[in-house]
N, C-alpha and C positions, 0 to 999 in steps of 0.2 A: 189356405196359403194367402199371403199378402198379395195384392195386385202389384204387377211388375211396374215400378216407377223409376224414372231416371231423375237424379237430382242434377238439374242443370242450372240451379239458382246460383248465380255468381254474385257474391257480395264484394263491395269495394275492398281492395286489399293492396298491399305493397309487397313486392318481392325485393329483398334487399341483397346487397352485394358486399364488396370488401369494405373493411372498416378504415377509419382515419386514425392517424397517430394520437389525436386527442382522446379517442375512445378507449385507450389502453386499459385504464382502470375502471371503466364504466360497466360493471357487471355485478349482479347480485342474485343469489338463489333464495327464494322466499320459503316460508314455512309451509306454503300450500303446494310446493312442488313446481313452482314456475320459476324460470330463469329469465331475468331481464338484462339486456345489454344495449349499449349505445352503438348506433351505426350512423356516422355523420351526425345530422341533427335529429335523427329518428331514435325512438326507443322500441326495440323489438322484444316481444314477450313470447317465450317458447315453453312448451310442456316438456318437462324433463323425461317423462316416461315414454312419450311417442316421438320426441324430437320434432314436433310440428309447430309451425308458427301460429300462435293463437291471436296475436294482436300486434299492430304496429302503431305507435303513438306519434303523431306529427303535430308539433306546435312550436317547438324550439326553432329559433332562427339561426342558431349557432351550434357548433359541435357539442355533443353531450360528453361531460367528463366524469360524472358520477351518477349511479342509480342505487336506490336503497328501498327495499321492501319494508313496510311497517311490520312490527312483530305481532305474533298471535297470542301473547300471554295475557289474555283476559277471558272472562267466562262468556261463551257465546250463547245467545238465545234470540227470541224474535226481536227484542229491542236492540240488541247489539249483535247482528249477524256476522258471519264470516264475510270480510270484505277484501277486495284486492286493492290495497292502497300502495302506491309507489311514489317515491320522490325522485325526480331527476334534475340534475344541475348542469348548466352548460358554461362554455368558455366566456360568455358575456356576463356571467354572474347571476343569471336568472335560475330560480328554482321553481319547478312546476310539480304540484302534487296531483296525481291522477287517480280517478276511479277507473281502473284498468278494464273491468268487465264492461262498463258502459262506454269506454273509450273517450271520456270527457275530462278536461282539466278542472279540478275542484278549486284550485287556488294557485295564484302566481305570486312569487316572492322576488323582490329585487332590492339589493342594498348598494353594491358597487358594480362597476362594469368590468370586473376582472374575474378570471376563472375560479370557480369554487374549488377549494383544495380537498375538503372532506365534508361529509354530512352523515348524520346518524340520528335515528329515532330514539327518544327516551323510552325505556321499557320498564322502569322499576316501580313506578307508583300506580296505585289503582285509580287515582282521581282522574287523570287525563291521559288519553292515548294519542294526543294530537301534537306533542311537542317534538320539535325537530332542531337539532343543534348543527350549525354549519360554520365552516371556517371561511371567512371572506378575506382574501389576500389584502395586504400582506400579513397583518397580524391581529385580526379581529376574530373573536368567536361571538356568534349571535345566537340567541335562543328564540325560535319562532313558534307561534301557534300555527300549525300547518292546516288548520281547518279554516281559520279566518284570515291568515296572512299577517297577523299583527306581530310586531317585534315585542318580545317580553323584556329582554335586556341585551346589552352589548358590552363587550369588555376587550380592551386591547392589551397586548403583551409587548415586551421589549424586542423580541426577535421574530423573524418570519416563521409562521407556523406551517408545517408541512402536512401533518396528519395528527389524529388523536385516537385514544383508545380508552374505553370505560372499563373500570375494574368490575368484572362480572359478579364479584362477591360483595362489593360495597359501592353502591351507585353514587356515593358522594366523592369517590376518588376518580379523578380524570387525569390522564397523562397526555401531555402534548410533545410531539416530536418536532423540534425546531431546527433551523439551520445551524445553530450553535451547539445544542445538546438536548437535554430532556427537561421538561418542566412538570413537576408533580403538583396537582391541585387537590387538596384534601377536603375542601368545603364547597363542593359543587352542589347547587341546589336549584330547582326550577324556579323558585320564587324570587331569588336575587342573585346578581352576578357574584362570582368568587371574589373575596376580599384579598388585597395584596397581590404581589407578583407571582405567587407560587414558589415552590422550592426548586431552584434550578440546579441541575447536576451535569457534570461533563463526564464523558467516558474516555478513558485514556489507557494506553498500553505502555508500561515502562519498557523501553527497548535497551536501555544501556545501564540499568541499575546493577550494582555489583552482586546483589543477592541472586541474580539469575545466571551468573557467569559459570557456576559450578554444574550447570545442568548438561553441559556438553556431552557427558558420557551417556545420558539416557537416549533411548532410541525411539524412532517412530512416533506412535501416538503420544507417549508420555511427553516427548520433547515438545510436540505441538501444544499439548495442554499447558505445559509450564510456560511456553512462550506467550500464550494468550491469557496470562494471569491478569484479567482486566480489573482495573480499579474504577470505582465511581467516586468522583471527588466533587466537593462543593466549590473548590477554587478552580479558576481557569487553569489548565495544565501548563506547566512551563515548557521551555523549548525541547528539553530532552525527553518529554513524553509526547508520543505521537497521539494526536486526537483522532479518534475514529469517526470521521464525520461523513463517511459515505454510507451511512445507515440507510438501508432500503425500506425497512418496515419495523414498526414496534407493535407488539401486541401482548395483552395479558394472556396467561394460560387459563382457560376456563376449567381445566381439570383439577387445579389445586390453587388455594388461595395465596395471594402475594408473590406469585411467580410471574416473570415477564420475559418475553423473548425479544431479542434484537436481531435483525437479519442483515447480514453483509453479504457481498457477492460470493465469498468463499467460506463463510462460517456463520453458524447460528449460535448466539450466546443465550444461555438461560440464566436469568438473574433471580436471586432471592431478595425481595425488596425489604425484608425485615432487617438484613444485615448489609444491603446494598452491595452484594458481592456475586461475582459469577460462580454458579455451582455446576454449570455443565457447558460443554462446547461441542458442537457438531461441526467438524471441519472437513472440507473436501480436499482429497489428495491433489497433488500437483496436476495430474492428468484429467481430473474430474471436471465435470461441466458446472459452471457457477450457478448459484441460486438466482431465481427471479422473485420468488414469493413463497410464503409459508402460511399454512392455516393450522392453528393448534386445535385439537378436538376437545370436547367436553366430557364424553362418556368414558373415554380411556385416555391415558397420557400418551397421545400419538400426535405426529405432525404430518400433514400433507405438504410436500415441498414441490414446487414447480422449478424446473431448471431451464436454462437458456435454449436447450434443444427441443423443448416441448415435452420432455419426459416428466411424468408425475411419479414421485416416490412416496412410500409410506414408511415412516420411522416410528417405532414403538419403543417406549422406555423399557430398559432392561430391568428385571426385578433384582432387588439387591442381593439376594442370597447367591446369585450366580457369580457375583464379584468375588465372594469369599471362596467359592468352591471351584476355582479355575484349576484345571488339571495340568499345571505346568510342572516342569522337572523339579524346580526348587520353589518352595513357597516364597511369595513376594514378601520381603521384610517390611515394606512400607505400602500396604494396600491403599492406593489413593482412591478414596471414594469419589464417585463422579456420577452425575446424572448421565447415564449413557443411553443413547437412542439408537437401536439397531435397525438397519435397513431391512424391511420385511417384504416389500413388494415394489415392483416398478412397472410402468407401462411403456409401450413403444414410443420412441421419439418421432417427431415429424421431420420432414425435409425442410431445413431452414434455408431460405434464399434471401436475396436483397429485399423482396417484397413480402415474403411469407415468413412470419416469425411468431412465436407464442406471445400473446398479449397478457392474459391473466387467467386465473383459475378460481373457481368457487366450489364450495363443498356443500352437500346436502345438509341443512341445519337440523333436520329431524332425526335422520338415521346415521348420518356421518359415515356412510359407507359408499359414497359415490362422489366423484368430482367431475366438473365440467371445464373443459379447456377452450378458451376462446382464441382463435387464430386470426391474424391480421387480414387474411383473405376472406373472412366472413364465415369460416367453418366453426361449428360448435361440436366438440367431440365429448360424449358423455361416457366416462369410464366408471364401471361399477366394481366394487371389491367383492370377490367371492372367496368363501373358505372351503378348503378340501381337507377331509380327515386323512392323515397319513399314518401308515402302519408304523409301529414302534421301531422295528428293525431297519426300516428304510432311512431312518434319520441319519443325517451326515454329522457324526459326532465331532469331526475335525473343524467344522465351521465355527465352533466356539460360541455360537449364539444360543442362548437358553431357549428351550421349546416354548411355543405358545400353546395354551390349552383352550378347548372350547369351554364356555361357561356352564356351570351346573344348572343355572335357572333359565327359564324362558318366560318372558313377560312378567318378570318380578318374582316367579315362584319356581323352586327347584323341580325339575321333572325327570322321570326315568328315561332310560335309553330308548324304550320302545314307544314312548308317548309321542303323539303328533306334535310337531313344532315346525315353524316356518324356517327354512334355511335362509341365512343371511338377511334377516329382517332389519337389523341395525348393528352398528359396531359393537355394542355391549352384548349382543346376542351372538357374536361371532367369536370374540376372544374374551376369555375370562380375566379377572383382575390379576395383576402381577402380585406374586407373593411378597409379604413384608419381610424385612431383614431378618435373617437368622431362622426363618421358618421354611421348611421345605414344603412343597405342595403336598397336600394329603394324597397318598397314593391310592385313590379309589378307582374302581374300574370305569366309573362314569367319565373320568377325565380323559378326553381324547385329544391327541395332539393335532393342531391344525396348521395348515400352510395357507397363506393368503395370496391371491393373484388378481390382477386387474383384467377386466373384460370390457371391450368396447361395446356398449349396448345401444348407443344412439349417435347418429351423425347427421348434422344439418349442414348442407353446403350452401354457400351463398352464390350469387351470380358472379361470373368472372368479371374482370375489369372491362369497361366499355371500350370499344364502340359496339352498339347493338343494332341488328336488324330484326324487327319483330313482325310476325304475321299471325293473325288469328285464324283458326280453322274455319271451313265453310259454316254458315249460320244454321241454327236450328230450324227445321221445317216440320210439318205434320208427317212427312214421309220418313224422316230419319229419327223421329222422337224416341223410338225404342233403343237405338244404338248410340245416340249422341253423347259425345263427351266434349266439354269446353276446353280444348287444348290450344295452347299458345306456343308457337315455335319461336325461339330466340336464337338468331345467328350471332356468334360471338367473334371476337378478333383473333382467337387462336384456331379458328376453323371448325369448332364443334358446334352442333345445334342442340340446344336444350329444349325439351318439350315439357311444359308445365301444365298440370291439371288445375284449372282456375277455381274449381269448387273448393278443393282442399288446399290449394296453394302449394301442393307438393310437387317435387320434380318427378315427372312421369317417366322420361327417358333422357339419357344423355348420349348423343351419337357423335362419334368423331368421324367426320365425313371429309372435310377439306384440309388442305395443308396451309391455307392462308386465310385472311379475313373474309368472313361470309358478308356478301354485299346485299343479298336479297333472297327472299323465300316466297314461293307461291304454292298453295295447296292444290293438289290435283283431285283429291277426294277427302273423305273424312279420315282416311288412314294412310295417306301418302302425300308427299310434297316434292317440289323441285327446289333446289337451292343452288345459288351460284356464288363463286368466290374468284377473285382475281389477285394474282401475285403482284408485287411491286414492279413498275415498268422498268425495262432496261434502257440503255441510252438511245435506242431507236423509238422508244415509247410503246414497245410491244410487251405483252404479258403472257402468262399462262392462264387461260380461262378454265375453270372447273365447273361443270354443270352436272349435278347428280340428281337422279330420281331415287327417292327413298320410300321404302315400304315400312311404315311404322311398326305393325305387329311383329314383323320378323327382324327388323333392323337392317334388311338387305338394301344396299344401295348400288346403283349401276351408273356408269358414265353415260349420260343421256346422248351426248353428241359423239359417242364413240371415240375414235382416235383423234378427232379434231381438238384444237384448243391450244396447242403450243405455239408460241411466237405469233400471236395475232393481236389485233386491236381489242382493248378491253371491252367486256360486255357492260353496257350501261344499265339495261334493265331487261327483265323478262316478264311477259304478261300471258297468262293462260286465259283462254276464251271462256265465255259464260257457261257453256256446256262441258267444259274441261276436255274439248276435243283437240284444240289447236294451241300451239305455243308460238308466240312471237318473240324472237331474240334480237334485241337492239344493241348494236356495237357503236363505239365512238367514232371510228373512221372506217367503217366497213358496212356494206349494204345489209339490210334486214334479212333474217332467215325465218322461214315458217316451217314448223314441225308438226307432225301428228303425235299427240301425247300418248295415244293408246298403243301405237306400234313402234314408237321411238324412231320414226323415219322422217327424213327431211322432205318437205312437200315442195319447197321452192327456195332458191337463194336468189335474191333480187340482183339485177344487173348493176354494173359499175356506175351507170349514170342515174341510179335511183337516188331520190333526194335524201339528204341527211335528216335524221329524225330527232326532234327535241322532246316530243311527248307522244304517247300512244295509249289508246284505250279500246277495249272490245265493247261491242254494242250488246245490250241485254236482249235485243230482238233476234229471233231465229225462226226457222221454218220446221222445227222438229214435229209439232202437232200435225200439220198437214202431211208431212212425210209418213208419219205413223198411219194416218188414215189411208193414204195411197197403198201402203204396204199390205194393210189388212185386206183391202179390196183385191189386190193381185193374188194374195194367198187364197182367198175364197174362190176366185175364178179358177185358179190352178187346181184346187181340190175338186171343184165341179168337173173340170175337164177330165181329170184322171178317172173319175167314177164312170163317165160316159165311155171313154175310150177303152176302158178295161175289158168290156165284153167284146168289142170289135177287134181290138189289136191282139197280136200274138203275145205269148208270155215274155218272149225276148224283149219286145218293145216296152212292155210295162216295167220290166226291171231297169231299163235304161232311164225311164221317167223317174222312178224312185231314186236312182243314183243322182239324177239332176236335182231333185228336191233336197236330197241329203247335202249335196254340195252347196246349194243355196243357203240352207239353214246354217251350215258351218260357217260359211263366209259372213253370214249375219252375226253369228255369235262372236267371231274374232274381230270383225270390223265394226260391229253395231251398225247403225245407219249413219252415214255422213250427212249431217244436217248443214244447211247453209248458215254461215255466221258472218258478221261484218266487224270491221274495226276502222277507227279513224286515227290519223296521226297528223302532226304538224311539222313543217320544215322550218329552217332558219329564218325564212321570211314571214312566218306566221300563216302561211297557206294551209288550209285544212283539206286533207285527202280522205276519201272514203273508199275502202276496198272490200270486196266480197270474197270469201273463201268457201269452196264447196268441194268435198272430196279432195282431189289434188289440183283443182283449177283455182287460180287467183285472178279476179277481174277488178279493174279500176272502174269505179262506177260514177264518182262525182268529185269535183273540186270546188272549194269555197274560197273566195279571195280573202286576204287577210283583213282583219278589222284594224282600222287606223288608230284607234285609241289604245290598242294593246301593244306591249313591247314583245320581246321574244317569249313565246309560250314555253312554260316549263312543265306543266302537268295538265291532264285532262281527267274528268271523271264523268261517268254516264250512268244514269239510272232512269228507267221508264222513259218519259218524254223530256227529261231535263239533261242538258249537257253543260258542264261547267269547266271553264278554262282558267288557268292561273298563269301569271307571267313574272318575268324578272323584277318588275317594278312594284309588285304587291297588288296588282289589279286582279279582280275576279270578274269573269264574264259569264253571266247566266243565260243560257239559250233555252227557250221554251220551243221545242221542235214541233209541237202540235199547233201552237198559236203563231209560230214562225216569228217570235220576237226575241231580241236579245237585250240584255241590260248589263252594263258595266259598273262595277263598284270599286272605287279605289280604296284599299284598306290602309295605305301608307305604312305598310309593314315590311317593305323590301321583298326580296325573293320568296315567292311561294314555292316551297320545297315539295310539298305533296298535298293532294286532296283526295278524300276518300268518302264515299257514301256509307251511311249506316245500313245495316241489314234490316230486313223486315218489309213486308209488302206495304206499299204506300208510305213508307217512312222516308221523307225527303231531307232528313238531316245530313249535314256534311261536316267533316272536320278538315281544316286547313292547317298545314304546319309551315311555320316561317323560321327564319334564322333565330329570332328572339322569342319564340313561343308558339302558341296555337290558338285557333278560334273554332267555335262550333257555329255553323250557319244553318238556318231553316231556308231551303231553297224554294219552297212553295211561297213563303211570304217575302223571300229575299231579304231577310234581316238576321243580324248576328244574335246568337243565343247566349254565348259566353265566351270569355277571352282569358288568356293566361299569358303573362309577360315575364321573362326572366329578368331578375333584378328589381322588378317592381313588386309583384305579389309572391314570387318564389325566388329561391336562391339558385336553383339548378337551371341548366340549359337542356332544352329538349332535343333528343337525337332522333327519335322515330315515333310515329303515332299509328294507331289502328283502332278499329271498333271492336269491342269485346262482345257486347250484345247490342240490341237495338237502342238501349239507353245508357250504355256505359262505354267509356273510351279507355284506351290503354296508352300510357305515355312512358317511353323509355328515356331516361335522363342521364346526364353526365356525372351524377353522384353515385352511379352504379346501381340505381334502383329502377324497377319497372312498377308503375303505379296503375291500378285499375280504379278509375274514378267515375263518379256520377257525371252526367253531361255538363253540369255546372263547372266541372273541373276544380272544385274546391277540395283541398286535401282534407279528408275526413277519416277518423278512426272508426272502424265498424264496431258494433256491439258484439261482444263475444257470444251472447246468447242468440245471435242471428243464425247460428248453426242449428237451426230447426229444433231448439229445445222449447219445451212448452212452459208457460207460467202455470203454477198449480194453485187453484182456489182451495179454500179450506173444506175439503171433502174427501171422498174415498181415494182421490188421486194421489194423496200422500203415499198410499200403499204402492201405487204404480212407480212413484218417484223412488221409494225405497227399494222397490224391486229392480229398477234400472241400476241403482247404485250397487245392489248386490250382484246383478248380472255382470257388472264391469269388474268385479273382483276376480282374481285368479282362482284356479281350482284349488290350489294349496290353501288359500285363505278360507274358501267355502268349506273345505274339508275340516278345517280347524274349528270353524264356527259351529259346525254340526256335531263336533266331538263332545259327548257329555262330560268327559274328564277335563275339558277346558273351562276353568272356573270363571265365575263372574268378574273377579278382579282382573284376571288375565284378559278377558274380553274387553273390559273398560280401557285397559292399557293399550291393547292392540288397536282399538278403534281410534283412540287419541293419536296413536302413531299414523294410522292411515289418513286421518284428517289433518295431520300436521298441526294439532292443537296444543300449543306450548304449555298453557296453564293446566290443561287436563293431564298432559303427559307427566309433568313433575308431581302433581297431586297423586296420581294413581301409582306412580313408581314408589313413592315413599309409603303410601298407604298399603300397597301390596306387600312391601318388605316387612313393615312392622306388624301388620295383621298376621302374616305368615309366621313370623318369628314368635309371636305371642302363642300361636297354636302349637309350635314346636316346644316351647317352654312348658306349656301345659302337659303336652304328651310326655315330655321327659320327666316332669315332676310326678305324674301318675305312675309311670312304669317303674321309675327308680326313686321312690320317695326317700329312701335311705341316703343315697349319695347325691350331693348336689350336682345337677347336670350343667355342663358348660353351655353357654348360650350358643345356639347355632350361628348367631350373628357374627361370631368371631371367625368361624369357618367360611361363612358366606356373607360378609358384611355388606352394608350399603355402600355404594361406590364413593370414594373420597371427594368426588366432584360435588357431592351434596354437603361437604364440609361440616358445619355445626350440627347437621341433622344425622350425622353417623352415630353408630354406637360409641359410648365413651371409651371402651377398652381399645377399640380400633383406632379411634381418634388420638388417644394418648400414644399409641405405638407409632402412629404416623408422625406425630410431633417430635418424639424422641429421635426418630430416624432422621428428621429434618435437621434437628440441632446437631446431630453427629456430623452431618454433611457440612453444616456451617462451620463447625469446629475444624474440620479438616481443611476447609477452604480459606480460613481467615488469613489475612496477610498484613493487617495493620493493627495497631493497638485498639483503634475504634471498633474493628470487627470483633476483637477478642472481648471487648467490654460488652458488646451487644450479646455475644454468645453467653457470657457469664450471667447476664440478666435473665436470658431465656432459661438457662439451666436452673437458676434459683427458683424461678416461677414453677418449673416442672418438678422441683423437689430433688434435683440431682446435685445434692450439696457437695459431695466429694469431688466431682469433676469441676464444679464451680471454684472450689478452693484451689485446685491445681492451676486453673487459669489465672486466678487472682495473684497467685504467687509468682506467675511468670513475668509480671510487670517489672521492667528494668529500673535500676536505681536513679537513672537520669530523668526518668519520666516524672512529670509534675504530680501525677496521681499515685506515685509509688507508695507514699505513706498511707493514704486513704485505703488503697487496695489491700495493703498488708493488714491494716486494722480490720477491714471488712472480713478478710480471710480468718482472722482470729475469732471474730464475732460469729461467723457462720459455724466454725467447728465447735465453739462453746455452747452456743444456744441450745443445741439439742440436749445437752446434759443438765443445765441448771434450770430450776423451776422459778425462783423469784424474779429472775431477769425478765420473764414474760411480760409482767405488767409494765415494767419500764419501757420495754421495746414497743408495747402496744401504745403507750402514751406518746413516745417519740414519733411513732408512725402516724398517729392521728394529727399531731402538731404539724408534721411535714405535709400531710395532705391538706390541712387547713391553710398552710402557707404556700400552696401551689406546687408542691413537689409530689405529684400524684403517684408517678411511677415508682419513686424511691420508697414512699410510704407503703404501697401495695407489696413491694418486694419484702419489706420488713415483716409485714403481716403474714406473708406466705411462709417466712422463716419460722414463725411460731405457730404454724398450722392454724392460722385464722383466715384461711382463704375465703370462707363464707363472708366474713366482714369485708375483706378486700373487694369481693365482687359487689357488695352493697355500695361501698364508696365509689367504685368505678361507675356503677349505674347512676348514682346521685350526680356524678359529674359528666353524665351523658356518654360515657365510653361503653355503650351497650355491647358492641361486638367483642371488645376486649374482655368484658365481664363474662360473656357467654364462653369464650375460649378458655378462660381460667377456670370457670365452673367445670367444664368438661374434663380438663386435665388434672384437677386437684380435689374435687369434691366427691362425696359418695352420691349414689343416685338420688336419694331424697333431697339432700341439700342442693344438688345440681338442678333438680326439677323445680325447686322454689325459685332459684335465680332465673331459670328460663321462663317460668310462668310470669314473673314480673316483666320479663322482656316482651312476652306475648301481649300483656296489657298495654305496654308502651306502643307496640306495633299497631295495635287496634285503635289507638287514640286518634281522634279526628285530624290532628295536625301532622301525624306521620302517615296514617292511611295506608299501611302495608299489611292488610288483612290476609291477603293470599300467602304472604311469607309466614304470618302468624299461624295460619292453618298447618303449614308444613312442620313448624316447630311443635305444635300440639300433637301432631301425628307421631313425631319422633319420641314424644314423651309418653305415648300411649293413652292420651286423654281422648278416647274416641268419642264419648258422648258430647264433650265440649266441641269437638270438630263438627259433629252433626248439628249442633245448636247453632254454631257460628255460620255454617253453610246455609242453614234455614234463614238466619237473620239477614244474610247477604242476598237472599232470594235466589240462591243457586239451587233451585228445586230438584233439577234432574240429578245433579251430582250428589245432593244430600240423600235422595231416595235410593240411588244405587249403593251409595256408601253404607247406609243403614242396612240394606239387604245383605251386603258383604259382611258387616259386622255381626249381624244376627247369625249368619252361617257359621262364622268363627266363634260365636259366643263372646264377642268382645264388648258387648254393651250389657251391663247388668240390668235386667228388666225390673223396673220399679214403676210406681204410679207416674212419677214425673217423666221418666223416659218414655213410658207408653204414650203419654199425652203428646210428647214431642214427635214420636215416631208417627203417630196418627196424623198430626198436623202436616208433617213433611209429606206423607203419602197423599193426603188430600190435595195439597198444593201442587204436587207433581201430576196428579190425575187431571187437575184443572188445566195445567199448562199443556198436557197432551191433548185434551179436548180442544183447546184453542188452535192446536196444530192440525186438527182434523183426524187425530189418531185415536179412533173410538175404542178399539179392543184394549189397547194399553191403558186408556183412561178407566174403562170399566174394571180392569184387573186391580189397579192401584186404589180406585175408589172403594172397592170391596175390601181391600186390605186395611183401609183407614178406619174401618168400623164406624162408630157414631159420627166422626168428623166428615166422613165421606158419603153419608147416607143421602143427603139432599142431592148431591151431585150424581150419585148412582141412580136415583129416581129420575133425575133430569135426563140422564144418558139413556135410560131404558124406556122413557115415555114415548119417544117418537115411534119405537117398535110397536108399542101397544096401539098407538093411533093408526098405524099402518094395518095392523091385524083387524082393528075395528072396521076400517073401511072395507 
């Protein structure tokens, strides 16, 4: 068993309280599971799984308005390890980039002195991970290198910019939300500022147009939808159009390309940017609570919404088929297709008051199944989404909401019902994909219907608002080392006392003891304290005094002064004697009371003519040791006497003696020994009195006349042979009692509020608190050690001070924080690894480190990792999730999907060689959030569904035209012709559209026209009409040529889209391979995206080769392992060579990490390529045996 140790190492830390209004939007949840938020000018970092504060970063001089974690979408290895990088921006326009683990600022950036509106890390290219884009008010966007602090470029716009959003599918698209409308930028690039002013659009709602007057008959939701037929216009709306300029937020949907949401207090609009039209509206009923914020998800088409009452709701998009199969009495003649988001789950609201209101919400970026709510009083509430399987018959059919099903696959691969899986690992492992239009869910027994609910799994509460009274528990000694806990008691203005454990920084207990503000606390032991509170004085100046004795383990508190306390002069201070025997209670206009702490009895109430006390302190000297010696001597004598008298005296007398002894020992136990203790106090004239207390006698022993140089004495501290007095005028007087000399030092800092000696034998340091700060003095040398002044080196005012340990001080300040600082009182961030973690050299300790990480996993995860049926692919995917590794996560998701579907195809083709098997991919396709990487059939289905919706939603000629173009590209000629023929005769395009309709209908039948059309198309493209030319080529089934032209003109994304919807798989693969070459080229440098495209094409050996060339040895080796298991790489001479090289390089990197066994395993797999390495790894063993 380990030796019993107590961790009383207290590192410097800050306990934070309520937030400031500027901190409202300063919160972010990073990929590594940490949440950062702003609290005044501090940045607090907490662990989302334990809700424990890990770090408080202090360097900003003004309130923090934004924080953003750097993304984790790069390959991690020794050269580029996991790092905790955070950017925080404040009201004065300063941006600081932090290394959070070390607690140091890596870089500081300043452009203007106005609050930063928004800041975002660039995540899309492999070249540099240090780029940070920021909005500097009123209208500048600046790109910074956050590593060096250099400005790369700056660009101004016409309107004030409020926030921005990057298109998650196309990093060159950036959208700005301005005070006037929205600006779309389509040529964003890290290398140069965007050209031109961008495309500016306004959002308006026609409220008096005749087209909408006929809607009056419609009811409820229909009415609401028609009312909010929002138009996006290029011109500034005229007077009869209301502009919607109270937009709270703008964000792209990460779950599907080219969709954006706009948030208003009472509705969320979903826009399709291809046709610039609203395709969905989520409106709140009249009685509902308005929105504050919304976070769209990536893995599923869901929205986390935060409402003004602090309630978080989850809305999931309804699958289309449920729109057609509504069980209404009469079929709807005009089924309005709509992106409908159903409310699936909501958490409890909070009590909103004037000072307590929800600030903002963040969502876990890795698993998207948890949200954290930041409340203005400093609380952080972590709500996790849990899924519960519900039985078929319990379903409430009248709710009209289509059921949600659990997904078929776990970690990328379909699993059986009985197989091990982790419940609620991530959003896509909780709910399956919504079915596509017209397709019912395959009714298989695996599909289980699930309900979602929110569960509060973490709560971090901040300190209440100041004022504070703080007191550290008695210091650590050799006697109490086994039981010692560094506890700090904090008395608050609402009458409760909070006890914090300073090793962990966690709240140990919260005790509601008083009904008014706590004025002071004194500990009576390691587990108990006295606290006093006074109510506000009445017109006579009298108050209700509350003095409570609290036992910490049980939480029991008793009124120490019994019935006393109503309508009397307020208590000024309480002081407990050195041996914790006596208590002195000092009142404002009432004589001193002396109490016995152990029996809660009053020893003496001083007479009316007793002098008024301005300061009081107990002496550290006492006669306990000599008393103990005396007592032992008496006991021995008594024992001797009883032995002698026993033979002589009768039995009766001996029993009397034993009774006497028993009585004495009992009284000793209850009373302990009353040792003699002393205290000194000063009166208004500065005279010092010295009194002695022993048992219940109080003796006046000496008076020292006032020192002429001192003003009215406000506080006294006494330790060893040093007595220090502080006065109203900021003088400190040091008395050396042994040498009988005194020395006065004027500090020129006004009223000395409090002085206190540091704990520890022979430690003569002292802290003094003033109105404007604090100082630490060395009383042995009589010189100042450090000083802190409000307004000069800190922005906050100090409310109370104490010593935490012999070399650390505690400051309570008016910004609602309590700081534990080194004696120098410099605000420092602590290193996160000070929490007793060890650095590991390259040796066997790597195993211990891995073991520690494994130990910290839950039993569910361990069980899963030990399960032989849990495949390598699933392991890779699970580990990337646990580590929050963005780049690995996307790689293994796509790899697992396509390797599995390859094996399914093979199995299908061998079992049923006669009938062509349908691809499993269509039943269980890759999620649409992967866009271009999805299977072609599923992608086409999605695009058709989307164009249906656009068609239903179109409201102007412009929209109709865009829909026609899309339909023609998708090959839906009949519907395109219908739309073309709708053009009214007044329209200037009437003639063109009519001719186009004729062309489209005749093209399919006539042959010779093809060459003419092709010629016209190529001429059009050559003369800058690319879109029109491509359309004509698609009409004559020359989509492959169209793709080539698009790629030539740099429209790579459009070409990929067209290839997927129009070409057969071989032609499509050609187009996409050309795209891969483009992505790998040095000027584009998006190899990680190229890898995903290659995976979707099934070019697995190219993937392995590319991974190896990028030096991603770990990923390459594991990928090759998985491919060989699935038989996805054809083994030839070339591939064997590649595989051996990958294994050898992976073995080498494992050796560098100190992971010997793994290195030996892969070196032996590498054959000839790994032979040298294998000999090298095995040679030390031989040397050892030889010795």
